[in-house]
C-alpha positions in Angstrom: -29.0 -7.7 -17.3 -29.1 -10.1 -14.4 -27.4 -9.1 -11.3 -24.0 -10.6 -10.6 -23.4 -12.4 -7.2 -19.8 -12.6 -6.1 -17.7 -14.1 -3.4 -14.6 -11.9 -2.3 -11.7 -12.0 -0.2 -10.5 -9.0 1.2 -6.9 -8.8 2.9 -5.2 -6.4 5.2 -2.0 -6.0 6.5 0.1 -3.5 8.7 0.9 -2.5 11.9 -0.1 -2.4 14.8 -2.8 -5.1 15.6 -5.2 -3.0 16.2 -5.0 -0.8 13.1 -5.0 -3.4 11.1 -8.7 -4.7 12.7 -9.9 -1.3 12.9 -9.4 -0.7 9.2 -10.8 -3.8 8.3 -13.9 -3.4 10.2 -14.1 0.3 8.5 -13.5 -1.4 5.4 -16.8 -3.4 5.6 -18.8 -0.7 7.1 -18.0 1.6 3.9 -19.0 -1.5 1.7 -22.2 -2.0 3.8 -23.3 1.5 3.6 -23.0 1.9 -0.1 -25.9 1.7 -2.8 -24.3 0.3 -5.7 -24.1 -3.4 -4.3 -25.7 -5.7 -1.3 -23.3 -7.0 1.3 -25.5 -10.6 1.5 -22.8 -12.3 4.3 -19.8 -11.4 5.7 -17.1 -13.4 7.9 -14.3 -11.3 9.6 -11.3 -13.5 10.4 -9.1 -13.1 13.2 -5.9 -11.1 13.3 -2.7 -13.0 12.9 0.9 -11.9 13.4 2.9 -12.6 10.2 6.4 -11.9 9.7 6.6 -9.0 12.3 3.1 -7.3 10.9 -0.4 -8.4 11.3 -3.2 -9.6 8.9 -6.6 -10.2 8.4 -8.9 -11.5 6.0 -12.9 -11.2 5.0 -14.9 -13.6 2.9 -17.7 -11.6 1.7 -20.7 -12.8 -0.7 -22.0 -9.3 -2.5 -24.5 -9.1 -5.0 -24.0 -6.2 -8.0 -26.4 -4.5 -10.1 -24.1 -4.6 -13.2 -20.7 -5.6 -14.2 -19.2 -2.0 -14.1 -20.2 -2.1 -10.3 -18.2 -4.9 -10.1 -15.3 -3.3 -11.9 -15.6 -0.2 -9.6 -15.8 -2.4 -6.6 -12.5 -4.0 -7.3 -10.4 -0.4 -7.9 -12.0 1.0 -4.7 -11.3 -2.2 -2.4 -9.0 -4.1 -4.4 -9.9 -7.8 -3.1 -7.4 -10.4 -3.6 -10.0 -12.8 -5.1 -13.6 -12.4 -6.7 -15.4 -15.5 -7.8 -18.4 -15.0 -10.0 -21.0 -17.6 -8.2 -23.9 -15.9 -10.7 -25.2 -15.9 -12.9 -23.8 -18.9 -13.6 -23.6 -19.6 -17.3 -22.4 -16.5 -18.7 -22.5 -12.4 -18.2 -23.7 -10.1 -21.2 -22.2 -7.1 -21.2 -23.0 -4.3 -23.4 -20.0 -2.1 -25.4 -20.5 0.6 -23.2 -20.3 -1.0 -20.1 -17.3 -3.0 -21.3 -15.8 0.5 -22.6 -16.6 2.6 -19.2 -15.0 -0.7 -17.1 -11.9 -0.6 -19.8 -11.3 3.3 -19.3 -11.9 3.1 -15.5 -9.0 0.5 -15.3 -6.7 2.7 -17.3 -7.4 5.8 -15.4 -6.6 3.8 -12.0 -3.6 2.4 -13.7 -2.6 6.0 -14.9 -3.5 7.1 -11.3 -1.3 4.5 -9.4 1.6 5.4 -12.0 1.5 8.9 -10.9 1.1 8.3 -7.6 4.4 6.4 -7.5 6.8 8.2 -9.5 5.7 11.1 -6.8 6.2 8.8 -4.0 9.7 7.6 -5.7 10.4 11.2 -6.2 9.7 12.3 -2.5 11.7 9.1 -1.4 14.5 10.4 -3.3 14.3 13.9 -1.9 13.8 12.6 1.8 16.7 10.1 1.0 19.2 12.8 0.0 18.3 15.2 3.1 19.1 12.6 5.4 22.6 11.6 3.8 23.4 15.2 3.9 21.9 15.8 7.4 24.2 12.2 8.7 27.4 13.8 6.7 27.0 16.9 8.8 26.8 14.9 12.0 29.6 12.9 11.1 31.6 15.8 9.9 30.8 17.9 12.8 31.9 14.8 15.4 35.3 14.1 13.3 36.2 17.6 13.7 35.4 17.2 17.3 37.9 14.5 17.5 35.2 11.4 17.9 36.4 8.2 16.8 34.2 6.0 14.3 32.7 3.8 17.2 32.0 6.5 19.1 30.3 8.5 16.2 28.4 4.8 15.6 27.3 5.1 19.2 26.2 8.9 19.1 24.4 8.5 15.5 23.2 5.0 15.5 24.4 3.9 12.2 26.7 1.5 11.0 30.8 1.7 11.1 31.1 1.1 7.4 28.2 3.8 6.4 30.4 6.6 8.9 33.5 5.6 7.1 31.5 6.5 3.6 30.7 9.6 4.8 34.1 10.3 6.2 35.4 9.2 2.6 32.8 11.7 1.1 33.7 14.5 3.1 37.5 14.2 3.0 37.0 13.8 -0.8 34.7 17.2 -0.9 37.5 19.3 1.4 40.2 18.3 -1.2 38.1 19.8 -4.2 
């Protein structure tokens, strides 16, 4: 099978600016040091601020040994765009290579699904604990005779949210 050459765009966004820049450099270094494909050309664009975060992108030309390596690259680096430039006419793929690529895709989807479910469960626990902590703060300050504006300045949450907490613990006191 012929090698596959592709133009690829990688994007990274985040905060702070230096982290975004360093992360892109590390990603490019990792791509350069692998033996499954060859980085033929690269252009890293300057970091720009966008909506209170920072973003950069790189245009790469990479040669892959086979289609499975293209799949693997996409799973590992999640490019925003990939354009096959060689071979120009068609890519022949053996059934086992296709099966490997599809199975890798399925495994990646399942892994991401499990990660998201675990992250959502952890976020719910964190939110529940934060709400309990804030409820305790509001209850303590309320019993200490603080007004809602005083509580707002002390805790740093909105007066509307404090009123919700006061309703909650008053309802709990009645039960």
